[in-house]
N, C-alpha and C positions, 0 to 999 in steps of 0.2 A: 412655288407654294406659298411664297410670301414670308418665309422665315428668314431671320438674320443668321448668318453662319460665319465662324472663324475657325480655321483649322491650322495645325502646326505639325510638322513631320520631324521626328528624331531618328537619325540613323548614323551608324558608325562610319569612320573613314576607311572602308574596306571595299574591295572590288566585289566580293561576294561574301555572304554570311553575316553573322552579327545579329543583334537584336534591333528590329525596325519597329517604330510605333507611329501610328497615324492618329492624331488626336483631333476630334471634332467637337465644337461647342455650338449648339443650336439653340435659338430662343425666339419667342414670339415678340420680344422687344430687341433693340439692337445690342449685340454682343461684340466685344472688342478684344477679348483674349482667351486663352485656354482656361478651363475650369479645373480648380485644384482637386476636386473629387471626381470619381468616375461613376456614372449611372449605368452605362452599358459597356461591357468589356467583351471583346471578341478575342478568344484565345486560340490561335492556330497551333500553339504548342504549349507545354507546361511552363516554360521559361517566362512566357508572356504573363501568365497568372502570378508567378513568384515575384517578378519585378514590379508589378502594379497593384499588388495585394494591399499595400498600405493606403492606397487612395480609395479603397472600396468601403461601402457601408452595407449593413445588413439587407438594405432594399436594392442594392445593385444587382443587375441582371447580367449573368455570366453565360456567354454562348461558347460552348467547347465540346470536345469529343470525349465522352465518358469511357469510351473504349481505349483511349490513349492515356489518360491519367484521371485521377480522382480528386474531387474537392470536398473536403470534410466540413468546412464552415457553412453556416446556414445562410447562403445567398439565394437569390432567385436564379435557379440553375436551368439552362435550356441546353440539353445535350443534343448535338447534331453529329451523326456518324459520318464525319468527312471521308475517312479512309474507306469505309464500306461503300459509300455513294460512288466514289472514284473507282473502286474495283468493279462494282457492278455495271457502271455506265461507261467503262473504259476511258476514264479521264486521266489527264496528267496531274501530278502534285500541285502544280501551279494553279489549278482550278479550284483549290481550296478557298481562295480569295472570293471567287464568284459564288460558290455555295454559301459562304459566310455572309456575303452581301444580301442574297435572298433571305437567309435566315434572320439577320438583324432587321431588315425592312418588315418582314412579317411580324416580328416582335413589336416593332413600333407601330403596327396597325395600318400600314399602307397596302395597296393592292398590286396585282401583277401588271396592271396598265402602266403605273408609274415606274415599276421596276423595269419592265421591257423598254420603256421610253429612255430611261437612263442608259441602258446597255447599247441601244441603237445610236444614241448620241456619242457615247464613249468610243465605240468602235466602227463609226461611220466610214472611216478611211480604210478599214481592214476588209471590207466586202461582206456580202450577205452570209457566206458560210461561217465566218468567224462570229458574226452577230448571232446567228442561230444556235451555234455551239455554245456561246456564253449564256444565252437565254435558257437553254435546256438545263444547264447546271445551276443556274440561279433559281429557276423554278423548283428544281429538286430541294434545294435548301429551304425555300419558301414554303413549299407544301409540306415538308417534314415538320416544320413548326406549327403550321395550321392544324395538321392532323394529330400531332403528338403532344403539343404544348399549348393548346388554346387557352388554357388558364393563365398563361404567362403573357399573353398578348396585351399590350398596354393601350392601344388605341389612342396614341399621342398625336401622331402626325395627321393633321387635317388641314386642307387648303384655307389659307388666311387672305390671300390677296392675288390678284391677277396682274399686278404691276410687274414689268419685265426687269429682272434683275441678272446680273452677271456674277460669277465667282472667279475672281482673278488674283493673281500673286503680286507681291510688291514689285518684283522684277517685270512682270507683264505691265504693271502700272507705269513703271519708268519708260518702258518701251512704247507705250501708248503716248505718254507725254512727249517723248521725243519725235514721235511721228506728227502729233498735233503741232509741235513747235517748228516743223519743217527742217529737222535735222536731216542732212543729206549723206553724211558719212559717219558710220559707227565701226570703230576698231577695237578688237579685244584679243587677249590670249585667255583661254578658259581658266578660271580659277573660282572654285567654290567659296561663297555662295552667289557670285555674280554671273555664273556661266550661262544661265537660262535667258539673260538679256541677249546674249550673242545668238542663241538658237531661235529665239522668238523673233528678233528683227531679221534674221536671215530668212525665216519663213515668210516674212511680210515684205521683203525688199523689192520684188518685182512689182507688187501692187502699188507700192508707195514711192518708187523711184529712188530708193536709198541705196547706197553702196555699203555693204556690210563685209568687213574683212576680218578673217582669222589670221592675225600676223604670227611670225615665228617666235616673238618674245615681246615683252613689255616695253623694252626700249624702242623697238619698231612700231609698236602700237601708238605710243604718244607722239612720236615724231611724225608718223603718217597723218595723225589727227591735226597736228600743228600745221603741217603742210597743206592740208585740205582747207583748214580755216583761212590760212594765208591766201589761198587761191580764190577765196570769196564765199565758201559754203559753210553752213553750220556743221560742226563735227563734235563727236563725243567718244570717250573711251570708257571701259568698264573693267573692273578689278577688284581684288581684296587687298588687304594691308601689305602682304608680302609682294605682291605685283606692283603696288603703288610705290614701295621702296625703290624698285628699279627705275621708276619713272621720275623720281624727285629731281634729278639734274635738269630734265627737259621741262618740268614745271617752272623752274627758274628761267629757262629759255623763253617759254611763253610769257613770262612776266616782263622780262626786259624788252621783248619785241612787242609787247601789248597785243598779244594774239588771243582772241576770245576762244574759249573752249569749255566744255562741260566734262568733269571727271566724276564718274559714278564709282563709289567705293562701298561695297557690301562687306561690312566688318565681320570678323570671326576672331576667336581668342588666339593671341599670340603669346610669346614672341616666336620667331621663326615659323616653322609649319604649324606649330601650336595644336589647336583642335579644329581641323578644317570643316567639320559639319556642325558645329555648335555655335552659340551666339555670344556676343559681347560688343560693348561700346568703347573699345579700347583704342581707337585710332583718331580721336577727336583732336588732341593737341598735336599729334604727328601731322594731321592734315593742316592745321592752322600754321604750323611752322615748316611745312614742306618746302623744299627748294632752298638752295643757299642764296645768301644775300637778303636785302630788305626790299620787298616789292608787294603790291596789293594783291589780294585775292579774297574771295567770299566763300564762306562755308555755310552750308544749310543742311537740314535733316527733316525728313518727313516722319510723322508719327503714325500714319495709317495709309490705306490705299488711296483715298481721295486726296490727301495732301501730297502723295507721291506724284499723282497726275499734275496737279496745280502747281506744285513747286518746281517740277521738272520744266514745265513750259516757262515758268518765271526764270529758272536758272539760265536757259538759253537766251532770254532777253537781257538779263543782267550781264551775262558774258559779252554780248554785243555792245550794249549800252556803254559799259565801263571798259571794254576791251581788256579783259583779264580772265584768268582761269576761275571758274566757279566749281566748287567741290560739293557734290550731293552725296551725303552719308546715308546709307542704309545698314542693315545687319542681317545676320542669318534669319532672325525672327520675322522681320518685315519681308525680306527678299523672297523667302521660300514658303511663307504662310499664305493662305488664301482667305479672302473675306468677301462677303456679298456687297455689291455696289449697284445702284440703280442705273439703268440705261440712260435715264433722264439726266442724271448728274454729268454723265460723260457728254451727251448731247448739248446740254446747256453750256458746258465749259468750251466746247468746240465752237459754239455760236458766238460767245462773248470774247474769245480770245483773239488778239490781233498781234502778229508778229511784229516786234520792234528791233530793227537791226542797228539803231543808234545813228551816229554821224557818219554818213557815207557820201563820198564824191562820186557822183554818176554821170557828170558831163564835163567837157573840156572847160578850161579857164585860162585867161591870160595871166592870173597870178601864179607865181611859183608854188608848187605843191610841197608842203613841209609835213611829212608824216608825224613827226613828233612835235608839232608846233606847240609852243607854250600858250596855254589857255587858262582862263580864270578857274574852270572847273577840272582842269587837268585831262580833259578828253579831247583828243584831236581827231580830225576827219580821217577816216580810212578809206581805201579804195581796193577794188579788185584789179590785180596786176593785168596789165594789157591795155588799159585805157589810154588812147592816143594823147600824147603830149605830157605824160606824167612819168616821172622816174623817182625812185628812192631806194635806198639800201635798207635791208633788215638782216642783222646778223646778231651774234651773242655779245658783242662788245657794247659798252656804254657809248652813246652816240650824241650827236648834235641833233638840232631839229630836222635836218634832212636825212638823218640816218647814218651819216659818215661817222666813223670811229673817232672818238676823242679821248684825251687824257688830261685836259686842263681842268683845274679845280672849279672854275665858275659854271662851266657846261655840266659837269657832274652834279653840282648842287642843284642846278635849275631842273635837270631831268628827274632826280630823286624826288625833289619837292613837287614837281608836276605829277608824277605817278601817285604820290600820296594824297593829292587834292581830289583824286577820284573817289577815294574812300570817304573823305569828308562830304562830298557830293552825295554819295550813296547813303551815308547815315542821315542826312537831312531831307532825302527825297524818297528812298526806296526801302530803307530799313523798316522791318515790321517788328513791333513790340510783341511780347509774349501774349498768347491768347489766354484769357482768364476763364476758367470754368468754376462756377460758384460765385459767391459774394466776397470780394476782398475785403470789404468794410466789416462785415459781421463774422467772418470765419475766425475761429481761434487757431486753427492749424492751416498753414499754407504749404502745400506741396509743390516743389520746384523741380522741373525735369525737362527733358528733351528727347526727341526721337520716339522709338517704339515702346517706351515706357508709358506712353499716353494711354494705351488700352488698359493696362493693369491699374493705373491710377484712377481712370474714370470708373472702372468697376469698384475699386476700393472706396471711392467717395460714396457710392450708393450703399455699400455695407456699413460705412462709418455714419452715414445719415440715419440708417436704421437703428444705430446705437446712440442717436441724438448727439453726434459729434459733428459740429459744423465745419466744413473744410472749403478751401478753395485751392485751385490747381493753376500754377503758372507754367504753360506749355510754350517752350521756345523752339522756333523752327529756324530762325535767322541767328546762327551761332557765332559768326565772326564776319566783320567787327561788330561790336556791341555798343549801343548808344548809352553812355552814363547819363546823359540828360534825361532820357526817356525811361530808363530802368530804375534808377535810384528811387524816384518818388514812389514806385510801386511797393517798396519794402517799408511798411508802416511800423510804428512802434507797438510794443505790447502784442506781438504776434509770435507764434511759434512756427519758425520755418524749417522745413525738412527737405533736404536735397535727396533725390532718388536717382540712382545711376547704376547701370550695368557694367561696372568696371571696379577696379581695386582702389584707384587713387582719386576718385572723385574729380575727374578731369574737367567737367564743366564748372564745378565749383571753383576750381583754380582759375579757369578762364574768366568766370564772372567777377572774381576778386581782382584779377589782373586788369580788366577792362573798365570796371565800375567801382571798385572799392567795396562792393557788397561781400561779406564773408558769412557763409552759412556753416554754422557749427554742427548741427545735428544732420546725420546721413544715414541713408539706407542704401547699402551697396551690395551687389551680388556679382561674383566674378568665377562661377564655377562652370561657365558655359551654358547655363540654363536661364530662362527668362525670369525676371522678377514676377512674383504673383500678387494678386490682390490681397490674398490672405496673408502673405508676409507684411505688407504695408499695415494692414489693419491690426495685426498683432503687435507691431512696433510702435504704432501711434497710441 
């Protein structure tokens, strides 16, 4: 229909039960985050009304069953007898959702054609009987509103555009980016909120020629991926903070063997088990300092669906070019939320993207092969094991240029400095400065952040502009290492800089100070497992 959509799901860490909320923000211009207030609330039970009552306004429309509970306040009330409809039509309790879908779409002013099309698409793999069953109950909810609450129908949803759009999650976007980048092996042990990358790629693996493995634990996961990369194919792993903790030793192994790989971390609140189904940006510094010893790595984070696709393909290239681990950070908010994206954006990226495997030996040579040859940029040629006439060792020990174990001081110094030169090359060649939204010269307030705070900050900028407050937003995607030479000049005098992060200790602020000397004093931090909202930012600015 041409609308922009963003959704976010809240659910407890329970096998069954608990309160689940599905929040949808729809707009005729682009939307990036959840809306602080609720215009339409569907209550399948009284608990839903009680928990979300504080976000309602007198104009809010409430769809509920007046036979189950009463609402005294003067909202726009649309009573739908869920229990009665189920009883009369011999439906199961789970069909409440389908009845409610029909009721809310009727209230929004859509027609049965759209409703039936949605059901056909959703249940296409379930067969005709299930499709017709759901259509029947959705129509019962739809018709009840049309026949009994015609005065409440808003006539809001009207077709705006015929452009093809998709609604995908952050995890699906990472999966798509991995396929575009020609990743051939993905290994994971399920851990919320990264798990749907595993199920998504497993469903696609035959079509895309990818090996997708559910390993027995996280140690097996990362070592399988390292072995796959050593054998010559692109590989990736997915996990959350707790699973990554188990992988840390092998991150160091990838560092010393200079083995490229992509590590996808969907963050959630810790420590330990923490709050498995909520969101936080608490693993940035852990990622930067993961693995014992000193060795190069790159850490990146996407702010939305589009960036997740493009940065994922870039991550695979950077891993190959610099022969090191690249960590892609997400969080519950980005991984499990959905957003509209145009098919054209995906098609255009596929057309312009070219795989870059870096320096590779692909033919015999009379020169001796030195896997860890000392080079000006620190990057040595790598090869796929089995190429005739070539031999080298790769193990967890410090080594000479040919991979043999060493313990002498000079070789150690040479290899440490060699590996470090790769980051210097990265900073001068591939590092991306933060993207600036707004005018940095004229803005009185400059918001600085990373990752999925992008959505709420862009929303906040619009609200602040309405209050005649000129702002700029510095959005970082390439988080480590940072270029002092390119970042310090962005921080001008006589500006109010505000750091926005979804954690307790302002981790990116610490990293920014460590890497560039820039120290931002004013901070907006949230660490209760919920996303930062635009309204929070506006209030504090």
